[in-house]
N, C-alpha and C positions, 0 to 999 in steps of 0.2 A: 041405449041413449046415446042419441046421432048429438054431437062436440056442432057448435054452432060457427057456423062457416067465422074464417079470420081469426079463430084463435090461435089455432098449428102456423097459419104467417107468425102472428103475433110473436108466440115461444120463438118461432124459429131462428126472428129479428132478432130479439134479446138474447138467446144465446147470442147471433153473431157478434153482435156488439160485444157483449159482454166480453164474449172469448178474448177478442181480438183488443178489448183495453186488458185484458191479464196482461198478455203478449205482450202489449207495450210497457208495462209497469205501470198502469193507472191503475189501482185498485182503486180509490174513492170513486171511479165510473164506472166500474166494472162490479161494482158488489151491490147498487139499488137496483140495477141490469138483471142482474139472475138471481137474485133476489125472487124479484115477480116472477122471469121465468121458472124456479123453482119452485114461488106459489100459483100458478099454472099448471106445472104437470111433476108433484114431488117424488114422481118416482125415476126421475127421469136420474139417468147415471152421469149424462154428458152436463146439466146442469149442473147436479151437486159438485161435481169431480171439479168444473171452474170456479162454481162459486169459493169452494175445498181451497183453491190454488188466490184467490181473490183477495180472501182471510187473509192468508199465509202471507201474503205481499204486506198487508194491511198492517201484519203481525200479530192477531186476533186470535190466538190462540184455539182456544175452546173452540172457537164455532168453527175455524177446519177442520179443529177434527172430527166433533159432529157431521160435516159434513163428507169429509174420506169416509167415515166408519158410514154410513148412509151408502155411499157411491159401492164401496168393497161388499155391504149386505145385499145389491142390488147385481154386481157383479164381482161376485170374489173370484172371479181368474185374470182379469185384469190386474197386472203386477204397477204395474204405476197408479195406485190405489193407494195399494198397500206399502210401495214405497213412500209414496208422499207423507199415508198416517206418521210411517215410523218418523221419516223429518220431522213434522209436528212434535210427537210425542218426544222426542229429541231436545228442541226447542222449549218442551212445558218439565223439562229434567225427570221423564217416565221413563229412565231406559229401560227399564227391563222390557216396558209394552214395544219404546221403539224395536229391543235385537228382535221379537217376534215376530213383528211387519217384516224388516229384513232379512229373516230367515223364511218367513209367508213367502216374500218378493222371492227369492233363491229358486224358491221351490217350481214356481210357476216361469222362473225366465233363472235360470241359472247362468245363464253369461251378464246377467243387470252389472254393472260397471257400479253405478253410484251404490248401489245396495251392499256388494262385495267391499266394498272402500268402510262404510259406513258400520258394516258391522265388525269391520277388522278395528276401526277405528276405534268400538266400544266394548270390542270385548277386550283390545290391549291397556284400557283406559279402566277397563273396569277390572283386573287383573294386575295392574299398577295400585289400585287403591289396593285391594288383599294385602301387597307385599309390606305397604306399608304400614300396616294395622299393627301396633306392639300387641303380643299377649301379656291377662292380665298375672 
């Protein structure tokens, strides 16, 4: 099937404007642009990744997690997709899932400073929680 002329250009423009709005911390502007980009190309890593970032800025955690999950399925070796998913899970209170994501980030990029710091914080707070429990 031949793609109709202009769809690729429209997608590129939506992605460019949407990602720029995310970088300028304007999620309410970015979200509709990036949602439209994802509708045009539902298998686009970049569109899903930026839409996840926009949802994160808007604190729409469930939607952000969904986008980052899809993005990492498309490109499982991109550390930033795993890391951002970990941050979203952390915000959602899904600590075990966040730890798994940060560990996956470090398997891809052993020097990822954000994942190292997050993992250290989560593991130490988890062990601190365990030590505060009293036996029955």
